[in-house]
PDB file of the backbone (N, CA, C, O) and the ligand in Angstrom, with CONECT records:
HET     ZN  A 101       1
ATOM      1  N   UNK A   1       0.800  -1.143  -0.094  1.00  0.00           N
ATOM      2  CA  UNK A   1      -0.125  -0.096  -0.123  1.00  0.00           C
ATOM      3  C   UNK A   1       0.717   1.330  -0.055  1.00  0.00           C
ATOM      4  O   UNK A   1       1.445   1.530   0.917  1.00  0.00           O
ATOM      5  N   UNK A   2       0.620   2.153  -0.936  1.00  0.00           N
ATOM      6  CA  UNK A   2       1.517   3.359  -1.003  1.00  0.00           C
ATOM      7  C   UNK A   2       1.467   3.970   0.416  1.00  0.00           C
ATOM      8  O   UNK A   2       0.575   3.705   1.222  1.00  0.00           O
ATOM      9  N   UNK A   3       2.455   4.775   0.644  1.00  0.00           N
ATOM     10  CA  UNK A   3       2.726   5.409   2.106  1.00  0.00           C
ATOM     11  C   UNK A   3       1.628   6.726   2.109  1.00  0.00           C
ATOM     12  O   UNK A   3       1.115   7.257   3.093  1.00  0.00           O
ATOM     13  N   UNK A   4       1.471   7.028   0.826  1.00  0.00           N
ATOM     14  CA  UNK A   4       0.321   8.294   0.801  1.00  0.00           C
ATOM     15  C   UNK A   4      -0.944   7.952   1.381  1.00  0.00           C
ATOM     16  O   UNK A   4      -1.368   8.730   2.235  1.00  0.00           O
ATOM     17  N   UNK A   5      -1.562   7.049   1.121  1.00  0.00           N
ATOM     18  CA  UNK A   5      -2.899   6.469   1.754  1.00  0.00           C
ATOM     19  C   UNK A   5      -2.757   6.195   3.269  1.00  0.00           C
ATOM     20  O   UNK A   5      -3.820   6.216   3.888  1.00  0.00           O
ATOM     21  N   UNK A   6      -1.636   5.944   3.974  1.00  0.00           N
ATOM     22  CA  UNK A   6      -1.699   5.671   5.298  1.00  0.00           C
ATOM     23  C   UNK A   6      -0.915   6.504   6.257  1.00  0.00           C
ATOM     24  O   UNK A   6       0.277   6.493   6.568  1.00  0.00           O
ATOM     25  N   UNK A   7      -2.175   7.401   6.724  1.00  0.00           N
ATOM     26  CA  UNK A   7      -1.557   8.423   7.588  1.00  0.00           C
ATOM     27  C   UNK A   7      -1.278   7.798   8.968  1.00  0.00           C
ATOM     28  O   UNK A   7      -1.853   6.763   9.307  1.00  0.00           O
ATOM     29  N   UNK A   8      -0.331   8.473   9.819  1.00  0.00           N
ATOM     30  CA  UNK A   8       0.095   8.038  11.094  1.00  0.00           C
ATOM     31  C   UNK A   8      -1.133   8.390  11.893  1.00  0.00           C
ATOM     32  O   UNK A   8      -2.175   8.792  11.374  1.00  0.00           O
ATOM     33  N   UNK A   9      -0.950   8.217  13.190  1.00  0.00           N
ATOM     34  CA  UNK A   9      -2.117   8.369  14.182  1.00  0.00           C
ATOM     35  C   UNK A   9      -1.191   9.172  15.315  1.00  0.00           C
ATOM     36  O   UNK A   9       0.036   9.146  15.413  1.00  0.00           O
ATOM     37  N   UNK A  10      -2.052   9.816  16.052  1.00  0.00           N
ATOM     38  CA  UNK A  10      -1.419  10.648  17.052  1.00  0.00           C
ATOM     39  C   UNK A  10      -0.981   9.867  18.282  1.00  0.00           C
ATOM     40  O   UNK A  10      -1.854   9.154  18.777  1.00  0.00           O
ATOM     41  N   UNK A  11       0.203   9.874  18.859  1.00  0.00           N
ATOM     42  CA  UNK A  11       0.414   8.945  19.946  1.00  0.00           C
ATOM     43  C   UNK A  11      -0.080   9.430  21.214  1.00  0.00           C
ATOM     44  O   UNK A  11      -0.079   8.730  22.226  1.00  0.00           O
ATOM     45  N   UNK A  12      -0.514  10.656  21.171  1.00  0.00           N
ATOM     46  CA  UNK A  12      -1.044  11.215  22.556  1.00  0.00           C
ATOM     47  C   UNK A  12      -2.645  11.064  22.529  1.00  0.00           C
ATOM     48  O   UNK A  12      -3.228  10.786  23.577  1.00  0.00           O
ATOM     49  N   UNK A  13      -3.228  11.216  21.544  1.00  0.00           N
ATOM     50  CA  UNK A  13      -4.884  11.105  21.433  1.00  0.00           C
ATOM     51  C   UNK A  13      -5.483   9.823  20.391  1.00  0.00           C
ATOM     52  O   UNK A  13      -6.664   9.477  20.413  1.00  0.00           O
ATOM     53  N   UNK A  14      -4.557   9.269  19.587  1.00  0.00           N
ATOM     54  CA  UNK A  14      -4.765   8.447  18.490  1.00  0.00           C
ATOM     55  C   UNK A  14      -5.526   8.791  17.436  1.00  0.00           C
ATOM     56  O   UNK A  14      -5.944   7.922  16.671  1.00  0.00           O
ATOM     57  N   UNK A  15      -5.833  10.247  17.241  1.00  0.00           N
ATOM     58  CA  UNK A  15      -6.604  10.634  16.043  1.00  0.00           C
ATOM     59  C   UNK A  15      -5.647  10.793  14.927  1.00  0.00           C
ATOM     60  O   UNK A  15      -4.453  10.832  15.225  1.00  0.00           O
ATOM     61  N   UNK A  16      -6.001  10.891  13.662  1.00  0.00           N
ATOM     62  CA  UNK A  16      -5.299  10.988  12.578  1.00  0.00           C
ATOM     63  C   UNK A  16      -4.303  12.175  12.575  1.00  0.00           C
ATOM     64  O   UNK A  16      -4.639  13.295  12.960  1.00  0.00           O
ATOM     65  N   UNK A  17      -3.178  11.906  12.164  1.00  0.00           N
ATOM     66  CA  UNK A  17      -2.371  12.962  11.920  1.00  0.00           C
ATOM     67  C   UNK A  17      -2.199  13.416  10.451  1.00  0.00           C
ATOM     68  O   UNK A  17      -1.923  12.615   9.557  1.00  0.00           O
ATOM     69  N   UNK A  18      -2.380  14.765  10.241  1.00  0.00           N
ATOM     70  CA  UNK A  18      -2.644  15.274   8.647  1.00  0.00           C
ATOM     71  C   UNK A  18      -1.283  16.112   8.463  1.00  0.00           C
ATOM     72  O   UNK A  18      -0.670  16.690   9.360  1.00  0.00           O
ATOM     73  N   UNK A  19      -0.964  16.054   7.163  1.00  0.00           N
ATOM     74  CA  UNK A  19       0.069  16.738   6.486  1.00  0.00           C
ATOM     75  C   UNK A  19      -0.285  18.392   6.726  1.00  0.00           C
ATOM     76  O   UNK A  19      -1.414  18.816   6.481  1.00  0.00           O
ATOM     77  N   UNK A  20       0.628  19.137   7.151  1.00  0.00           N
ATOM     78  CA  UNK A  20       0.560  20.438   7.044  1.00  0.00           C
ATOM     79  C   UNK A  20       1.155  21.201   5.712  1.00  0.00           C
ATOM     80  O   UNK A  20       2.284  21.034   5.251  1.00  0.00           O
ATOM     81  N   UNK A  21       0.290  21.943   5.279  1.00  0.00           N
ATOM     82  CA  UNK A  21       0.572  22.653   3.900  1.00  0.00           C
ATOM     83  C   UNK A  21       0.823  24.170   4.304  1.00  0.00           C
ATOM     84  O   UNK A  21      -0.064  24.851   4.818  1.00  0.00           O
ATOM     85  N   UNK A  22       1.970  24.596   4.061  1.00  0.00           N
ATOM     86  CA  UNK A  22       2.270  26.189   4.328  1.00  0.00           C
ATOM     87  C   UNK A  22       2.230  27.006   3.133  1.00  0.00           C
ATOM     88  O   UNK A  22       2.377  26.567   1.992  1.00  0.00           O
ATOM     89  N   UNK A  23       2.027  28.203   3.441  1.00  0.00           N
ATOM     90  CA  UNK A  23       1.799  29.150   2.416  1.00  0.00           C
ATOM     91  C   UNK A  23       0.657  29.185   1.704  1.00  0.00           C
ATOM     92  O   UNK A  23      -0.254  28.436   2.056  1.00  0.00           O
ATOM     93  N   UNK A  24       0.496  29.970   0.679  1.00  0.00           N
ATOM     94  CA  UNK A  24      -0.798  30.385   0.013  1.00  0.00           C
ATOM     95  C   UNK A  24      -0.971  29.053  -1.048  1.00  0.00           C
ATOM     96  O   UNK A  24      -0.135  28.633  -1.849  1.00  0.00           O
ATOM     97  N   UNK A  25      -2.313  28.549  -0.780  1.00  0.00           N
ATOM     98  CA  UNK A  25      -2.328  27.251  -1.672  1.00  0.00           C
ATOM     99  C   UNK A  25      -3.655  27.750  -2.555  1.00  0.00           C
ATOM    100  O   UNK A  25      -4.637  28.327  -2.089  1.00  0.00           O
ATOM    101  N   UNK A  26      -3.450  27.410  -3.844  1.00  0.00           N
ATOM    102  CA  UNK A  26      -4.409  27.695  -4.738  1.00  0.00           C
ATOM    103  C   UNK A  26      -5.594  26.687  -4.602  1.00  0.00           C
ATOM    104  O   UNK A  26      -5.315  25.501  -4.778  1.00  0.00           O
ATOM    105  N   UNK A  27      -6.873  27.016  -4.312  1.00  0.00           N
ATOM    106  CA  UNK A  27      -7.930  26.167  -4.124  1.00  0.00           C
ATOM    107  C   UNK A  27      -8.174  25.058  -5.493  1.00  0.00           C
ATOM    108  O   UNK A  27      -8.114  25.403  -6.673  1.00  0.00           O
ATOM    109  N   UNK A  28      -8.414  23.881  -5.070  1.00  0.00           N
ATOM    110  CA  UNK A  28      -8.428  22.916  -6.174  1.00  0.00           C
ATOM    111  C   UNK A  28      -9.540  21.922  -5.764  1.00  0.00           C
ATOM    112  O   UNK A  28      -9.996  21.981  -4.622  1.00  0.00           O
ATOM    113  N   UNK A  29      -9.926  21.144  -6.523  1.00  0.00           N
ATOM    114  CA  UNK A  29     -10.655  20.012  -6.145  1.00  0.00           C
ATOM    115  C   UNK A  29      -9.868  19.011  -5.241  1.00  0.00           C
ATOM    116  O   UNK A  29     -10.360  18.441  -4.268  1.00  0.00           O
ATOM    117  N   UNK A  30      -8.861  18.898  -5.588  1.00  0.00           N
ATOM    118  CA  UNK A  30      -7.853  17.777  -5.087  1.00  0.00           C
ATOM    119  C   UNK A  30      -7.585  18.277  -3.755  1.00  0.00           C
ATOM    120  O   UNK A  30      -7.743  17.549  -2.775  1.00  0.00           O
ATOM    121  N   UNK A  31      -7.150  19.595  -3.650  1.00  0.00           N
ATOM    122  CA  UNK A  31      -6.870  20.124  -2.399  1.00  0.00           C
ATOM    123  C   UNK A  31      -8.314  20.088  -1.356  1.00  0.00           C
ATOM    124  O   UNK A  31      -8.122  19.876  -0.158  1.00  0.00           O
ATOM    125  N   UNK A  32      -9.436  20.256  -1.751  1.00  0.00           N
ATOM    126  CA  UNK A  32     -10.651  20.238  -1.114  1.00  0.00           C
ATOM    127  C   UNK A  32     -10.977  18.992  -0.512  1.00  0.00           C
ATOM    128  O   UNK A  32     -11.345  18.823   0.650  1.00  0.00           O
ATOM    129  N   UNK A  33     -10.766  17.900  -1.637  1.00  0.00           N
ATOM    130  CA  UNK A  33     -11.116  16.399  -1.139  1.00  0.00           C
ATOM    131  C   UNK A  33     -10.084  16.097  -0.102  1.00  0.00           C
ATOM    132  O   UNK A  33     -10.468  15.385   0.827  1.00  0.00           O
ATOM    133  N   UNK A  34      -8.763  16.535  -0.090  1.00  0.00           N
ATOM    134  CA  UNK A  34      -7.794  16.114   1.028  1.00  0.00           C
ATOM    135  C   UNK A  34      -8.330  16.767   2.296  1.00  0.00           C
ATOM    136  O   UNK A  34      -8.459  16.189   3.375  1.00  0.00           O
ATOM    137  N   UNK A  35      -8.650  18.135   2.018  1.00  0.00           N
ATOM    138  CA  UNK A  35      -9.047  18.980   3.421  1.00  0.00           C
ATOM    139  C   UNK A  35     -10.189  18.048   3.979  1.00  0.00           C
ATOM    140  O   UNK A  35     -10.018  17.493   5.064  1.00  0.00           O
ATOM    141  N   UNK A  36     -11.332  17.868   3.271  1.00  0.00           N
ATOM    142  CA  UNK A  36     -12.501  17.138   3.641  1.00  0.00           C
ATOM    143  C   UNK A  36     -12.165  15.794   4.227  1.00  0.00           C
ATOM    144  O   UNK A  36     -12.867  15.415   5.165  1.00  0.00           O
ATOM    145  N   UNK A  37     -11.133  14.976   3.781  1.00  0.00           N
ATOM    146  CA  UNK A  37     -10.720  13.655   4.191  1.00  0.00           C
ATOM    147  C   UNK A  37      -9.760  13.823   5.483  1.00  0.00           C
ATOM    148  O   UNK A  37      -9.460  12.886   6.222  1.00  0.00           O
ATOM    149  N   UNK A  38      -9.322  15.162   5.644  1.00  0.00           N
ATOM    150  CA  UNK A  38      -8.523  15.258   6.858  1.00  0.00           C
ATOM    151  C   UNK A  38      -7.058  14.733   6.302  1.00  0.00           C
ATOM    152  O   UNK A  38      -6.244  14.353   7.143  1.00  0.00           O
ATOM    153  N   UNK A  39      -6.802  14.713   5.281  1.00  0.00           N
ATOM    154  CA  UNK A  39      -5.443  14.303   5.084  1.00  0.00           C
ATOM    155  C   UNK A  39      -4.340  15.431   4.922  1.00  0.00           C
ATOM    156  O   UNK A  39      -3.141  15.183   4.795  1.00  0.00           O
ATOM    157  N   UNK A  40      -4.944  16.810   4.946  1.00  0.00           N
ATOM    158  CA  UNK A  40      -3.899  17.977   5.122  1.00  0.00           C
ATOM    159  C   UNK A  40      -4.667  18.985   6.001  1.00  0.00           C
ATOM    160  O   UNK A  40      -5.884  18.938   6.179  1.00  0.00           O
ATOM    161  N   UNK A  41      -3.850  19.883   6.522  1.00  0.00           N
ATOM    162  CA  UNK A  41      -4.046  20.966   7.187  1.00  0.00           C
ATOM    163  C   UNK A  41      -3.597  22.170   6.801  1.00  0.00           C
ATOM    164  O   UNK A  41      -2.388  22.340   6.961  1.00  0.00           O
ATOM    165  N   UNK A  42      -4.257  23.120   6.305  1.00  0.00           N
ATOM    166  CA  UNK A  42      -3.653  24.441   6.044  1.00  0.00           C
ATOM    167  C   UNK A  42      -2.871  25.106   7.192  1.00  0.00           C
ATOM    168  O   UNK A  42      -3.481  25.272   8.249  1.00  0.00           O
ATOM    169  N   UNK A  43      -1.756  25.453   7.114  1.00  0.00           N
ATOM    170  CA  UNK A  43      -0.869  25.801   8.220  1.00  0.00           C
ATOM    171  C   UNK A  43      -0.571  27.306   8.258  1.00  0.00           C
ATOM    172  O   UNK A  43      -0.043  27.843   9.232  1.00  0.00           O
ATOM    173  N   UNK A  44      -0.944  27.965   7.129  1.00  0.00           N
ATOM    174  CA  UNK A  44      -0.764  29.591   7.086  1.00  0.00           C
ATOM    175  C   UNK A  44       0.517  29.874   6.480  1.00  0.00           C
ATOM    176  O   UNK A  44       1.140  28.913   6.028  1.00  0.00           O
ATOM    177  N   UNK A  45       1.013  31.031   6.395  1.00  0.00           N
ATOM    178  CA  UNK A  45       2.222  31.523   5.635  1.00  0.00           C
ATOM    179  C   UNK A  45       3.399  31.528   6.599  1.00  0.00           C
ATOM    180  O   UNK A  45       4.518  31.795   6.160  1.00  0.00           O
ATOM    181  N   UNK A  46       3.230  31.270   7.782  1.00  0.00           N
ATOM    182  CA  UNK A  46       4.593  31.135   8.887  1.00  0.00           C
ATOM    183  C   UNK A  46       4.896  29.786   8.993  1.00  0.00           C
ATOM    184  O   UNK A  46       4.291  28.928   9.636  1.00  0.00           O
ATOM    185  N   UNK A  47       6.058  29.656   8.183  1.00  0.00           N
ATOM    186  CA  UNK A  47       6.606  28.396   8.178  1.00  0.00           C
ATOM    187  C   UNK A  47       7.578  27.716   9.046  1.00  0.00           C
ATOM    188  O   UNK A  47       8.741  28.088   9.198  1.00  0.00           O
ATOM    189  N   UNK A  48       7.011  26.663   9.624  1.00  0.00           N
ATOM    190  CA  UNK A  48       7.645  26.287  10.934  1.00  0.00           C
ATOM    191  C   UNK A  48       8.394  24.851  10.510  1.00  0.00           C
ATOM    192  O   UNK A  48       8.429  24.431   9.353  1.00  0.00           O
ATOM    193  N   UNK A  49       8.796  24.396  11.294  1.00  0.00           N
ATOM    194  CA  UNK A  49       9.657  22.914  11.194  1.00  0.00           C
ATOM    195  C   UNK A  49       8.841  21.561  10.905  1.00  0.00           C
ATOM    196  O   UNK A  49       9.061  20.561  10.221  1.00  0.00           O
ATOM    197  N   UNK A  50       7.692  22.032  11.826  1.00  0.00           N
ATOM    198  CA  UNK A  50       6.759  20.830  11.838  1.00  0.00           C
ATOM    199  C   UNK A  50       6.235  20.542  10.509  1.00  0.00           C
ATOM    200  O   UNK A  50       6.137  21.493   9.734  1.00  0.00           O
ATOM    201  N   UNK A  51       5.888  19.394  10.127  1.00  0.00           N
ATOM    202  CA  UNK A  51       5.220  18.906   8.856  1.00  0.00           C
ATOM    203  C   UNK A  51       3.864  18.265   9.077  1.00  0.00           C
ATOM    204  O   UNK A  51       3.031  18.121   8.182  1.00  0.00           O
ATOM    205  N   UNK A  52       3.707  17.888  10.346  1.00  0.00           N
ATOM    206  CA  UNK A  52       2.518  16.967  10.689  1.00  0.00           C
ATOM    207  C   UNK A  52       1.623  17.645  11.664  1.00  0.00           C
ATOM    208  O   UNK A  52       2.185  18.328  12.520  1.00  0.00           O
ATOM    209  N   UNK A  53       0.183  17.567  11.682  1.00  0.00           N
ATOM    210  CA  UNK A  53      -0.496  18.112  12.586  1.00  0.00           C
ATOM    211  C   UNK A  53      -1.456  17.216  12.980  1.00  0.00           C
ATOM    212  O   UNK A  53      -2.044  16.617  12.080  1.00  0.00           O
ATOM    213  N   UNK A  54      -1.791  16.955  14.283  1.00  0.00           N
ATOM    214  CA  UNK A  54      -2.935  15.986  14.846  1.00  0.00           C
ATOM    215  C   UNK A  54      -4.213  16.667  14.461  1.00  0.00           C
ATOM    216  O   UNK A  54      -4.243  17.880  14.669  1.00  0.00           O
ATOM    217  N   UNK A  55      -5.374  16.055  13.889  1.00  0.00           N
ATOM    218  CA  UNK A  55      -6.437  16.584  13.615  1.00  0.00           C
ATOM    219  C   UNK A  55      -7.380  16.572  15.036  1.00  0.00           C
ATOM    220  O   UNK A  55      -8.420  17.225  15.124  1.00  0.00           O
ATOM    221  N   UNK A  56      -6.832  15.705  16.154  1.00  0.00           N
ATOM    222  CA  UNK A  56      -7.537  15.776  17.395  1.00  0.00           C
ATOM    223  C   UNK A  56      -7.110  16.704  18.294  1.00  0.00           C
ATOM    224  O   UNK A  56      -7.967  17.461  18.749  1.00  0.00           O
ATOM    225  N   UNK A  57      -5.692  16.850  18.749  1.00  0.00           N
ATOM    226  CA  UNK A  57      -5.466  17.618  19.751  1.00  0.00           C
ATOM    227  C   UNK A  57      -4.745  18.812  19.208  1.00  0.00           C
ATOM    228  O   UNK A  57      -4.564  19.823  19.887  1.00  0.00           O
ATOM    229  N   UNK A  58      -4.341  18.681  17.989  1.00  0.00           N
ATOM    230  CA  UNK A  58      -3.721  20.024  17.173  1.00  0.00           C
ATOM    231  C   UNK A  58      -2.097  19.888  17.514  1.00  0.00           C
ATOM    232  O   UNK A  58      -1.360  20.834  17.236  1.00  0.00           O
ATOM    233  N   UNK A  59      -1.598  18.751  18.089  1.00  0.00           N
ATOM    234  CA  UNK A  59      -0.192  18.920  18.407  1.00  0.00           C
ATOM    235  C   UNK A  59       0.498  18.656  16.954  1.00  0.00           C
ATOM    236  O   UNK A  59      -0.007  18.015  16.032  1.00  0.00           O
ATOM    237  N   UNK A  60       1.823  19.325  16.965  1.00  0.00           N
ATOM    238  CA  UNK A  60       2.413  19.307  15.696  1.00  0.00           C
ATOM    239  C   UNK A  60       3.685  18.539  15.704  1.00  0.00           C
ATOM    240  O   UNK A  60       4.455  18.490  16.663  1.00  0.00           O
ATOM    241  N   UNK A  61       3.828  18.007  14.683  1.00  0.00           N
ATOM    242  CA  UNK A  61       5.243  17.024  14.697  1.00  0.00           C
ATOM    243  C   UNK A  61       6.194  17.262  13.533  1.00  0.00           C
ATOM    244  O   UNK A  61       5.701  17.465  12.423  1.00  0.00           O
ATOM    245  N   UNK A  62       7.514  17.255  13.689  1.00  0.00           N
ATOM    246  CA  UNK A  62       8.351  17.486  12.887  1.00  0.00           C
ATOM    247  C   UNK A  62       8.490  16.394  11.957  1.00  0.00           C
ATOM    248  O   UNK A  62       8.648  16.629  10.759  1.00  0.00           O
ATOM    249  N   UNK A  63       8.432  14.926  12.519  1.00  0.00           N
ATOM    250  CA  UNK A  63       8.530  13.799  11.898  1.00  0.00           C
ATOM    251  C   UNK A  63       7.127  13.048  12.230  1.00  0.00           C
ATOM    252  O   UNK A  63       6.466  13.152  13.263  1.00  0.00           O
ATOM    253  N   UNK A  64       6.865  12.313  11.152  1.00  0.00           N
ATOM    254  CA  UNK A  64       5.614  11.745  11.206  1.00  0.00           C
ATOM    255  C   UNK A  64       5.594  10.657  12.307  1.00  0.00           C
ATOM    256  O   UNK A  64       6.410   9.741  12.210  1.00  0.00           O
ATOM    257  N   UNK A  65       4.620  10.688  13.472  1.00  0.00           N
ATOM    258  CA  UNK A  65       4.748   9.755  14.316  1.00  0.00           C
ATOM    259  C   UNK A  65       4.434   8.276  13.896  1.00  0.00           C
ATOM    260  O   UNK A  65       3.672   8.015  12.965  1.00  0.00           O
ATOM    261  N   UNK A  66       5.059   7.352  14.632  1.00  0.00           N
ATOM    262  CA  UNK A  66       4.781   6.016  14.107  1.00  0.00           C
ATOM    263  C   UNK A  66       3.394   5.523  14.221  1.00  0.00           C
ATOM    264  O   UNK A  66       2.716   6.066  15.094  1.00  0.00           O
ATOM    265  N   UNK A  67       2.902   4.702  13.588  1.00  0.00           N
ATOM    266  CA  UNK A  67       1.452   4.376  13.606  1.00  0.00           C
ATOM    267  C   UNK A  67       1.344   3.666  14.792  1.00  0.00           C
ATOM    268  O   UNK A  67       2.313   3.089  15.286  1.00  0.00           O
ATOM    269  N   UNK A  68      -0.029   3.665  15.404  1.00  0.00           N
ATOM    270  CA  UNK A  68      -0.167   3.055  16.737  1.00  0.00           C
ATOM    271  C   UNK A  68      -0.447   1.499  16.574  1.00  0.00           C
ATOM    272  O   UNK A  68      -0.680   1.019  15.465  1.00  0.00           O
ATOM    273  N   UNK A  69      -0.416   0.807  17.622  1.00  0.00           N
ATOM    274  CA  UNK A  69      -0.208  -0.596  17.781  1.00  0.00           C
ATOM    275  C   UNK A  69      -1.330  -1.325  16.800  1.00  0.00           C
ATOM    276  O   UNK A  69      -1.031  -2.303  16.115  1.00  0.00           O
ATOM    277  N   UNK A  70      -2.521  -0.797  16.812  1.00  0.00           N
ATOM    278  CA  UNK A  70      -3.658  -1.207  16.151  1.00  0.00           C
ATOM    279  C   UNK A  70      -3.463  -1.211  14.490  1.00  0.00           C
ATOM    280  O   UNK A  70      -4.101  -1.939  13.728  1.00  0.00           O
ATOM    281  N   UNK A  71      -2.545  -0.337  14.133  1.00  0.00           N
ATOM    282  CA  UNK A  71      -2.317  -0.207  12.592  1.00  0.00           C
ATOM    283  C   UNK A  71      -1.188  -1.073  12.110  1.00  0.00           C
ATOM    284  O   UNK A  71      -0.923  -1.120  10.908  1.00  0.00           O
ATOM    285  N   UNK A  72      -0.515  -1.759  12.999  1.00  0.00           N
ATOM    286  CA  UNK A  72       0.610  -2.639  12.677  1.00  0.00           C
ATOM    287  C   UNK A  72      -0.037  -3.755  11.951  1.00  0.00           C
ATOM    288  O   UNK A  72      -1.182  -4.110  12.231  1.00  0.00           O
ATOM    289  N   UNK A  73       0.649  -4.300  11.052  1.00  0.00           N
ATOM    290  CA  UNK A  73       0.013  -5.575  10.178  1.00  0.00           C
ATOM    291  C   UNK A  73       0.338  -6.835  11.116  1.00  0.00           C
ATOM    292  O   UNK A  73       0.000  -7.967  10.768  1.00  0.00           O
TER     293      UNK A  73
HETATM  294 ZN    ZN A 101      -3.612  14.243  18.940  1.00  0.00          ZN2+
END
C-alpha cells in the first residue's frame, strides 16, 4: 500500500495526523478533497519545522509519528 494513503495516528490522542501545508495554496478539487478527508491541514504562511498536525489535539510533529499498535500488520 502506498505510504500516501496511510496516515500516522497521534501518540497522544490516537486521532489521525494530517500533513501541514504552508503558504498560499490555490484552491483545487484535489486540495478540497484532501481537506475534507482530513489528510492535510492548512498551516498558513508562517513556515515552521513541523510537517504534521494532529487533527484531534492539534499537536504538531516535525516527523510523522509511528502508527499506533492497532495499525501494525
Ligand atoms: Zn492528538
